[in-house]
C-alpha positions in Angstrom: 61.7 59.3 -4.1 62.9 57.9 -0.8 64.9 54.7 -0.8 64.9 54.2 3.0 63.0 55.4 6.0 63.2 55.1 9.8 59.9 54.8 11.6 58.7 54.0 15.1 58.1 50.2 15.2 54.5 49.9 14.0 51.4 48.3 15.7 49.0 45.9 14.1 45.5 46.6 15.3 43.9 43.6 13.6 45.7 40.2 13.6 44.6 36.6 13.5 47.1 34.6 15.5 45.0 31.4 15.2 45.6 28.8 18.0 47.1 25.4 18.7 50.2 24.1 17.1 50.3 26.7 14.3 50.3 29.6 16.7 54.1 29.8 17.2 54.6 29.9 13.4 52.3 33.0 13.1 53.7 34.8 16.2 57.3 34.8 14.9 56.3 36.7 11.7 54.2 39.4 13.5 56.6 39.9 16.4 59.5 40.5 14.0 57.7 43.5 12.5 55.4 45.0 15.1 55.6 46.3 18.7 52.0 45.3 19.5 49.1 43.6 17.9 45.5 43.1 18.7 44.5 39.4 18.7 41.3 38.7 17.0 39.0 36.4 19.0 37.4 34.2 16.3 39.5 31.2 17.1 38.0 27.7 17.4 36.3 27.9 19.9 36.1 31.7 20.1 37.4 33.9 22.9 34.1 34.8 24.7 35.2 35.6 28.3 37.9 37.4 30.1 39.3 34.1 31.4 39.5 32.7 27.9 41.3 35.9 26.8 43.8 35.5 29.6 44.5 31.8 28.7 44.8 32.7 25.0 47.2 35.5 25.8 49.4 33.0 27.7 49.4 30.6 24.7 50.4 33.4 22.3 53.3 34.5 24.6 54.4 30.9 24.9 55.0 30.9 21.1 57.2 34.1 21.1 60.8 33.7 20.0 63.3 34.3 22.7 64.3 37.9 23.5 61.6 39.4 21.4 59.8 42.5 22.8 56.2 42.3 21.8 52.8 43.0 23.4 49.5 41.3 22.7 46.3 43.2 23.2 43.3 40.9 23.8 39.6 41.2 22.6 36.3 39.6 23.5 34.0 37.9 20.9 30.5 39.3 21.3 27.6 36.8 21.2 23.9 37.0 21.7 24.6 35.9 25.3 27.5 38.2 26.3 26.6 40.0 29.6 27.5 43.5 30.8 29.0 41.8 33.9 31.5 40.0 31.7 32.5 43.3 30.0 33.0 45.0 33.4 35.3 42.1 34.3 37.1 42.4 30.9 37.8 46.1 31.4 39.0 45.6 35.0 41.4 42.8 33.9 43.6 45.3 32.1 44.3 42.8 29.3 41.2 43.3 27.2 41.2 46.3 25.0 38.1 45.9 22.9 35.1 43.8 22.0 34.5 42.4 18.5 31.2 42.3 16.7 30.9 39.6 14.1 27.5 39.5 12.5 26.7 35.8 12.5 27.9 34.1 9.3 29.9 37.2 8.0 33.3 35.6 7.9 35.6 32.8 9.2 34.5 31.3 12.5 31.6 33.8 12.9 28.9 31.3 13.5 28.7 32.2 17.2 28.4 35.9 16.3 25.5 38.3 16.9 22.3 37.4 15.2 20.5 40.7 15.9 22.0 43.9 17.2 19.2 44.3 19.7 20.6 41.3 21.5 23.7 43.2 22.6 22.1 46.6 23.3 22.9 46.4 27.0 26.5 45.5 26.2 26.9 48.5 23.9 25.6 50.7 26.7 28.1 49.2 29.1 31.0 49.6 26.6 30.2 53.2 26.1 30.0 53.8 29.8 33.4 52.1 30.7 35.3 53.1 27.5 35.7 49.7 25.9 35.9 50.1 22.1 33.7 48.2 19.7 35.4 46.6 16.7 33.1 45.8 13.9 33.3 43.5 10.9 31.2 45.9 8.9 29.1 43.6 6.7 25.5 42.5 6.6 24.8 38.9 5.8 21.3 39.2 4.3 20.9 37.0 1.3 19.3 39.7 -0.8 22.4 42.0 -0.4 25.1 41.6 -3.1 28.5 40.6 -1.5 30.1 43.8 -3.0 27.5 46.0 -1.2 27.6 44.4 2.2 29.7 47.1 3.8 27.7 50.0 2.4 24.5 48.5 3.6 26.0 47.7 7.0 26.8 51.4 7.5 23.2 52.4 6.8 21.3 49.6 8.5 23.5 48.8 11.5 26.3 51.3 12.2 24.5 54.6 11.9 21.7 53.5 14.3 24.3 52.2 16.8 26.1 55.6 16.7 22.9 57.5 17.1 21.9 55.4 20.2 25.4 55.5 21.6 27.1 58.7 20.5 30.1 58.4 22.9 30.9 54.7 22.1 34.4 54.3 20.5 34.1 52.3 17.3 36.6 50.9 14.8 35.4 49.9 11.4 37.8 47.1 10.7 39.4 46.4 7.3 37.3 48.9 5.4 37.1 48.3 1.7 34.9 51.0 0.1 34.8 54.7 -0.6 31.5 54.6 1.2 33.2 53.6 4.4 36.0 56.2 3.9 33.5 59.0 3.5 31.4 57.8 6.4 34.4 57.6 8.8 35.6 61.1 7.7 32.1 62.5 8.5 32.0 61.1 12.0 33.5 62.4 15.2 36.8 61.5 16.7 35.4 58.4 18.4 34.9 56.6 15.1 38.0 55.3 13.2 38.9 52.6 10.8 41.7 50.1 10.0 42.9 49.4 6.4 44.8 46.3 5.2 47.7 46.3 2.9 46.0 43.9 0.5 43.1 46.3 0.1 45.5 49.1 -0.6 47.4 47.2 -3.3 44.8 45.1 -5.1 41.3 45.4 -6.6 38.9 42.6 -7.3 40.4 41.8 -10.7 43.2 40.0 -8.8 40.7 37.3 -7.9 40.3 36.2 -11.5 43.7 36.5 -13.1 44.1 33.4 -15.2 41.3 31.7 -13.3 40.0 31.8 -9.8 42.8 32.8 -7.4 41.8 31.6 -3.9 44.8 33.2 -2.1 43.3 36.6 -3.0 39.9 35.7 -1.5 39.2 37.4 1.8 36.2 38.9 3.6 35.4 41.7 3.1 36.2 40.9 -0.5 38.4 43.0 -2.7 36.4 45.8 -4.4 36.5 48.0 -7.5 39.5 50.1 -8.4 37.7 53.3 -7.4 37.4 51.9 -3.9 41.1 50.9 -3.7 42.1 54.4 -4.7 39.8 55.9 -2.0 41.4 53.7 0.6 44.9 54.7 -0.5 44.0 58.3 -0.4 42.6 57.9 3.2 45.6 55.9 4.4 48.1 58.4 3.1 46.2 61.5 3.9 47.6 62.0 7.4 44.1 61.7 9.0 44.4 60.1 12.4 41.0 58.4 11.8 42.7 55.7 9.7 45.4 53.3 10.9 47.1 50.0 10.3 45.4 46.7 10.7 46.7 43.9 8.6 43.9 41.4 9.0 46.5 38.8 8.3 44.4 35.6 8.3 46.3 32.3 7.6 44.7 29.1 6.4 46.4 25.9 5.3 47.1 25.5 1.6 44.6 22.7 1.4 41.8 24.7 3.0 42.4 27.5 0.5 43.0 25.4 -2.6 39.8 23.4 -2.2 36.2 23.2 -3.5 35.2 25.8 -0.9 38.3 27.9 -0.1 38.4 29.7 3.2 38.4 33.5 3.3 41.6 35.1 4.4 45.0 36.4 3.2 48.2 35.7 5.0 50.3 38.9 5.0 52.2 38.6 8.4 55.4 37.6 6.6 55.6 41.1 5.1 53.3 43.0 7.4 54.9 46.5 7.2 56.8 46.0 4.0 53.6 45.8 1.9 52.3 49.0 3.4 55.6 50.7 2.6 55.2 49.6 -1.0 51.6 50.9 -1.2 52.7 54.3 0.3 55.7 54.5 -1.9 53.6 53.8 -5.0 51.9 57.2 -4.6 54.9 59.1 -3.3 53.6 59.2 0.3 56.2 57.2 2.2 56.7 60.1 4.6 53.1 59.6 5.8 53.7 55.9 6.7 54.8 56.5 10.3 51.7 58.2 11.4 49.4 55.6 9.9 51.5 52.6 11.1 53.0 53.7 14.4 51.0 56.6 15.9 47.3 56.9 15.0 46.2 53.5 16.2 47.9 53.7 19.6 46.6 57.3 20.1 43.0 56.0 19.4 43.4 53.2 22.0 45.0 55.6 24.5 48.3 53.8 24.4 51.8 55.4 24.4 53.6 55.2 21.1 56.4 52.7 20.9 59.9 54.0 21.4 61.9 51.5 19.3 62.6 52.3 15.7 62.9 50.1 12.6 64.5 50.9 9.2 62.9 50.0 5.9 64.9 50.1 2.6 63.7 49.8 -0.9 65.2 46.4 -1.8 63.5 43.5 -3.5 63.2 40.1 -1.8 61.7 36.9 -3.0 58.7 35.6 -1.0 58.8 31.8 -0.3 56.1 29.8 -1.9 55.0 28.4 1.4 55.7 28.9 5.1 55.4 26.4 7.9 52.0 26.4 9.6 51.9 23.9 12.4 52.0 20.4 10.8 50.9 21.9 7.5 51.8 25.0 5.4 50.3 28.4 4.5 50.7 30.2 1.2 51.6 33.9 1.7 50.6 36.9 -0.3 53.1 37.3 -3.2 54.2 33.7 -2.9 57.1 33.1 -5.4 57.1 36.8 -6.2 58.9 39.9 -5.0 58.1 42.4 -2.3 59.9 45.7 -3.0 60.7 46.9 0.6 62.5 45.1 3.3 63.3 45.6 7.0 67.0 46.1 7.8 
């Protein structure tokens, strides 16, 4: 078993920086562990235009610690009213790397999302034409579909028809959670890929109910059965370039999680790469971490791999019970417990 490993500094291809006064408290965690990160656009209000993306990027950089080398990759939030003209502008800007599809009502701040895929058909055609990837929150929101089946149904009802109509469109299924998604991505061509979170590699849905309802393990897509967790872990550690790192670190204040209607999202930025190292080490696949974390994602997006290196060692450290989050606090994954790998 390896007790230390040197890898190219990884990239996070799915990160929620949030906005406003809490932003700088999020940035310091992710920039200490990653060379680049894709900024999710479901802020309040969402990032719907190229100009809004540019302004948001400036706010993120303003929160960076001094002398930290870190690059932010911007995205556009697709709505029923997004135009092809805006997407041409986004591509030309050089700062927007993808567009995000949130089915309306699927997750946090998704109320401005797409209500019917037909409403963005011209946008999908444009994205395929100009090479702008589509990032999907792969869940349907139909009331008759069980929450644990939303991803499986999304693949059949929404994703397969999109791919059939736009076979050259680059698509990332974000934060996949099921064996169904793993098998589907494997069956597709090289223009279809997926990100996987550390929490979906480490935990199954039992964690939500240990000793009561545990709101800090509640996220969307929700944690699934153990058979799905094992399928995700096999995919992540397989060496397939179709699967790569995306933390989906999504901070909320303690009060908004520990409430009558707790928000969906797990904060993992404080141990973004360390938790992945733990998951890979658990199955004796630590040597496969660098590809998953540092190469496959940048290759998919047509970016050069980072050149800097980091060292990870197998050493326990105690996670604080809370971290500062603007004028409030956020409770991280493993609060008051140990993470078993650390960055030197």
